[in-house]
Every structure is written in C-alpha cells, then in structure tokens.
Backbone bond lengths (Angstrom), bond angles and torsions (degrees), N, CA, C in turn:
res aa  C-N    CA-C-N  psi(-1)  N-CA   C-N-CA  omega(-1)  CA-C   N-CA-C  phi
1 M - - - 1.453 - - 1.532 109.14 -
2 K 1.318 115.96 137.31 1.459 121.59 179.80 1.537 110.07 -70.03
3 P 1.341 117.29 150.95 1.469 120.01 179.45 1.528 113.42 -57.38
4 T 1.339 117.93 -35.31 1.469 119.74 179.28 1.527 110.70 -66.55
5 E 1.325 116.09 -42.69 1.460 120.24 178.04 1.523 110.34 -64.23
6 Q 1.315 116.21 -41.34 1.455 121.21 179.72 1.535 111.00 -63.82
7 Y 1.331 116.53 -41.10 1.465 120.82 177.81 1.522 110.26 -57.55
8 I 1.328 116.45 -47.18 1.468 120.79 -177.25 1.524 111.33 -70.37
9 I 1.312 117.52 -48.57 1.466 122.00 -176.63 1.531 111.46 -63.43
10 N 1.319 117.78 -34.50 1.462 121.17 -177.13 1.527 114.22 -80.41
11 Q 1.326 117.24 -3.77 1.465 119.61 179.19 1.533 110.02 -74.72
12 P 1.323 116.58 142.02 1.474 118.52 172.79 1.531 109.30 -73.85
13 E 1.308 115.92 163.03 1.468 119.53 174.48 1.525 108.57 -73.43
14 P 1.293 119.74 146.97 1.461 129.00 7.68 1.529 113.39 -89.06
15 Y 1.345 117.67 -0.23 1.469 120.58 -175.08 1.525 112.33 -59.01
16 R 1.345 116.25 -42.72 1.467 119.48 -178.72 1.517 111.25 -60.26
17 A 1.315 117.94 -46.95 1.473 121.36 -179.38 1.525 110.93 -62.99
18 I 1.313 116.35 -41.46 1.476 120.54 178.38 1.520 109.82 -62.03
19 L 1.326 116.77 -49.81 1.467 121.46 -177.93 1.525 111.75 -62.11
20 M 1.318 117.53 -41.15 1.465 120.62 179.81 1.526 110.57 -65.28
21 H 1.319 116.65 -41.30 1.462 120.94 178.10 1.532 110.28 -63.17
22 L 1.317 116.34 -45.76 1.470 120.75 179.28 1.520 111.19 -61.66
23 Q 1.317 116.28 -41.15 1.467 120.79 179.99 1.525 110.81 -61.27
24 V 1.314 117.23 -44.29 1.477 121.14 179.35 1.525 109.99 -60.79
25 I 1.315 116.77 -45.07 1.467 119.92 -178.38 1.520 110.83 -64.60
26 V 1.327 117.37 -50.35 1.472 120.05 -178.54 1.523 110.36 -57.67
27 E 1.314 117.39 -46.39 1.465 120.42 -175.35 1.526 112.77 -72.16
28 N 1.320 118.01 -22.75 1.462 120.48 174.97 1.523 111.68 -82.85
29 V 1.316 117.18 -38.10 1.468 121.08 -178.44 1.525 110.84 -76.98
30 I 1.320 116.50 -37.17 1.469 120.90 -177.52 1.536 108.53 -127.80
31 P 1.326 116.29 77.69 1.466 119.62 -175.30 1.534 114.27 -62.14
32 E 1.323 116.70 -21.80 1.459 118.71 179.17 1.530 112.87 -81.26
33 A 1.326 117.08 -4.97 1.466 120.93 179.06 1.530 109.51 -66.88
34 E 1.318 114.78 135.29 1.455 121.34 -179.87 1.524 108.58 -110.91
35 L 1.326 116.12 120.90 1.457 121.19 -178.29 1.520 109.80 -86.07
36 K 1.334 115.29 122.81 1.459 122.59 178.58 1.524 108.59 -123.65
37 Y 1.314 115.47 171.18 1.454 121.44 176.12 1.521 107.03 -113.20
38 K 1.337 115.32 102.68 1.470 121.28 -177.82 1.520 108.57 -129.60
39 Y 1.309 116.12 143.59 1.469 121.40 177.88 1.533 111.16 57.38
40 K 1.337 116.24 29.36 1.470 124.14 178.77 1.526 113.99 66.15
41 I 1.342 116.91 22.95 1.462 122.27 176.85 1.531 109.68 -142.40
42 P 1.343 118.12 160.13 1.467 120.63 174.44 1.530 110.10 -67.76
43 F 1.323 115.81 129.14 1.464 121.45 -175.69 1.522 108.36 -135.02
44 Y 1.317 116.35 122.08 1.469 121.14 177.76 1.517 110.49 -87.91
45 Y 1.326 114.20 140.03 1.461 122.40 175.35 1.516 108.01 -120.56
46 I 1.332 116.55 142.20 1.458 119.98 169.76 1.522 107.47 -129.92
47 Y 1.309 114.20 139.78 1.465 121.82 -178.20 1.527 111.01 53.20
48 G 1.337 116.29 33.89 1.455 121.98 177.94 1.519 115.10 77.89
49 K 1.337 117.47 6.45 1.469 121.28 -177.18 1.525 110.59 -119.43
50 P 1.337 117.32 146.56 1.464 120.12 178.60 1.520 111.30 -59.92
51 F 1.327 116.43 135.06 1.456 121.90 -175.13 1.536 111.83 -118.04
52 C 1.334 116.95 -64.48 1.464 120.26 179.11 1.519 109.64 -151.37
53 Y 1.324 114.78 162.81 1.460 119.82 -178.84 1.523 110.28 -136.33
54 F 1.336 114.51 163.17 1.460 122.40 173.48 1.525 107.35 -113.40
55 N 1.314 116.52 133.90 1.451 120.36 176.15 1.519 109.75 -137.77
56 A 1.329 116.53 117.27 1.462 121.82 177.11 1.529 107.68 -91.89
57 S 1.316 116.08 115.15 1.463 121.32 178.61 1.523 109.09 -101.83
58 H 1.322 116.06 100.24 1.467 120.89 -179.75 1.524 110.39 -68.75
59 K 1.299 116.72 -35.33 1.464 121.11 -178.62 1.531 110.97 -64.35
60 R 1.333 116.11 -39.69 1.470 120.52 -177.34 1.526 113.11 -101.32
61 H 1.319 116.88 -3.20 1.470 123.21 173.09 1.527 114.56 65.24
62 Y 1.344 116.61 48.42 1.460 119.90 175.68 1.521 110.25 -154.09
63 V 1.322 114.58 169.08 1.466 122.40 171.97 1.515 106.85 -119.61
64 D 1.310 116.04 128.89 1.463 122.24 175.98 1.523 110.18 -101.02
65 V 1.327 115.39 139.49 1.466 121.73 164.37 1.516 103.52 -109.25
66 G 1.325 116.12 103.99 1.461 120.96 -177.18 1.513 111.39 -94.29
67 F 1.323 115.40 140.01 1.464 121.32 -179.40 1.525 109.71 -113.64
68 V 1.327 115.30 125.51 1.457 121.39 -175.66 1.524 111.54 -60.19
69 K 1.316 117.97 -45.66 1.467 121.72 179.81 1.523 110.86 -98.46
70 G 1.302 115.21 34.18 1.457 121.97 -172.19 1.510 116.14 -58.51
71 Q 1.317 118.17 -37.42 1.466 120.27 -178.58 1.523 111.87 -64.00
72 Q 1.323 116.89 -16.61 1.466 120.63 179.12 1.532 112.61 -89.76
73 I 1.319 117.14 -8.06 1.460 121.05 179.37 1.523 108.62 -74.70
74 Q 1.314 116.47 127.60 1.464 121.45 -173.25 1.525 114.21 -107.56
75 I 1.322 118.10 2.34 1.465 119.99 -179.01 1.527 109.99 -113.76
76 H 1.316 114.96 156.68 1.471 122.44 176.80 1.529 112.65 51.36
77 K 1.314 116.27 38.06 1.469 120.38 -179.56 1.526 112.23 -59.20
78 D 1.327 116.34 -26.03 1.463 119.49 179.08 1.535 112.09 -70.83
79 H 1.322 117.48 -13.73 1.469 122.07 177.97 1.528 112.35 -100.26
80 L 1.330 117.46 -14.42 1.453 121.37 -174.07 1.526 111.49 -87.31
81 I 1.316 115.75 134.49 1.457 123.34 179.68 1.530 108.22 -100.74
82 T 1.332 116.94 126.51 1.464 120.17 179.94 1.524 112.37 -104.60
83 E 1.324 118.26 -42.03 1.465 123.53 -179.83 1.532 113.02 44.42
84 N 1.305 116.69 52.59 1.471 123.76 176.58 1.531 113.96 60.99
85 R 1.309 117.17 25.13 1.464 120.59 175.96 1.524 108.42 -83.97
86 K 1.319 116.47 146.78 1.460 120.40 -178.79 1.523 112.33 -84.77
87 K 1.327 117.28 -36.46 1.461 120.17 -175.95 1.516 113.16 -119.72
88 M 1.306 116.96 -42.43 1.463 120.62 -173.43 1.523 112.21 -86.46
89 V 1.327 113.85 152.50 1.465 122.56 168.87 1.527 105.90 -136.74
90 S 1.320 116.24 168.03 1.453 118.14 179.12 1.519 111.56 -143.79
91 L 1.308 113.74 158.86 1.456 122.55 166.61 1.523 104.71 -101.04
92 R 1.312 117.09 134.92 1.464 121.13 -173.01 1.521 109.83 -120.19
93 Y 1.341 114.71 134.51 1.458 120.71 -177.24 1.522 111.41 -129.65
94 I 1.334 115.66 133.45 1.460 120.92 179.45 1.529 112.41 -105.06
95 S 1.325 116.05 -11.96 1.463 121.08 178.25 1.522 108.50 -157.90
96 L 1.306 115.12 165.24 1.462 120.26 176.93 1.526 110.36 -61.57
97 E 1.328 116.26 -37.47 1.458 121.64 -178.56 1.532 112.47 -69.82
98 S 1.319 117.27 -20.66 1.465 120.03 -178.92 1.528 112.97 -79.16
99 I 1.314 117.33 -7.24 1.462 121.31 -178.96 1.526 109.52 -81.55
100 D 1.318 115.67 120.06 1.458 121.85 173.45 1.529 105.69 -98.05
101 D 1.336 115.88 100.28 1.465 120.71 -175.29 1.523 112.37 -54.98
102 S 1.317 118.13 -39.06 1.466 120.37 -177.07 1.528 111.12 -65.71
103 V 1.327 117.62 -39.30 1.476 120.54 177.20 1.525 109.36 -65.67
104 L 1.320 116.91 -46.62 1.464 120.93 179.65 1.526 110.83 -58.25
105 I 1.314 117.22 -46.07 1.465 121.58 -179.32 1.527 110.68 -63.48
106 D 1.314 117.44 -43.56 1.475 120.94 177.34 1.520 111.11 -59.58
107 V 1.326 116.36 -45.61 1.469 120.17 -178.52 1.524 110.79 -67.34
108 L 1.334 117.57 -40.76 1.467 120.51 176.95 1.532 110.78 -59.17
109 N 1.321 117.09 -46.93 1.471 120.74 -179.81 1.523 111.51 -65.00
110 S 1.310 116.85 -40.38 1.457 120.34 177.92 1.523 111.13 -63.55
111 A 1.324 115.97 -44.34 1.461 120.40 179.34 1.524 111.01 -64.75
112 K 1.317 117.16 -40.14 1.473 120.92 179.47 1.523 110.92 -60.72
113 N 1.327 116.57 -37.12 1.465 120.31 -179.08 1.532 112.82 -67.40
114 L 1.306 118.09 -10.31 1.467 121.97 178.04 1.539 111.41 -83.75
115 Y 1.351 116.88 -5.84 1.468 120.46 -177.70 1.513 110.87 -104.03
C-alpha cells in the first residue's frame, strides 16, 4: 500500500470519510494531479509542481485542503482560511456534511489556472 493510501485509510472517522471524499473530487476535477506523500501528508502535484495538500488535524478536529498558491485565489475568499500564512490558504472541513462540493470545485479550478 502506498504511503498516501495508508495515511488516509489509517485515519479515524470522520477524517477518513472526509479525506476519501476530497480525494475523489480532486482526482475527478484535476485528473492530471499526481498524489504524492510529502511532508508526512498527501500532497498533490500538477505539472511537476506542488499544488495542494490534505492535512487531518486530530488536535483541532478538522481536515485542511491547503493550496500552495492560495493567496492568489480570488474566489470564495469567505471560505478560505489564511491564519497569518504568506502564500498558502486552505479550505477547512469538520465533517463530511460541511463540504460544499461546488466551492471546492471552483477553488480547485481557480488554483489550477495559476499553473
């Protein structure tokens, strides 16, 4: 089993369900995205460059989808979490039901256009 698959499968619920849902969406919206295991988390690359990552924070009870060029994303700013980051932003989910697929898809497409 690949480290990325192991990371997702070994997560307790609800993190596993959230991560699996996010993975399906990312891979359907951006089929050229390549999932790697970097910095001990699943990290997508497109065109050989870091694109976005998944991070399950058990301590804070959420899953982040972080975008490398996030500060350049101009849509759905009310959904993007910056937390004093200079470049990255994230979409944060506390449950499967909290995921708004349309917002995620819009942000993924917007971020992809930055590459």
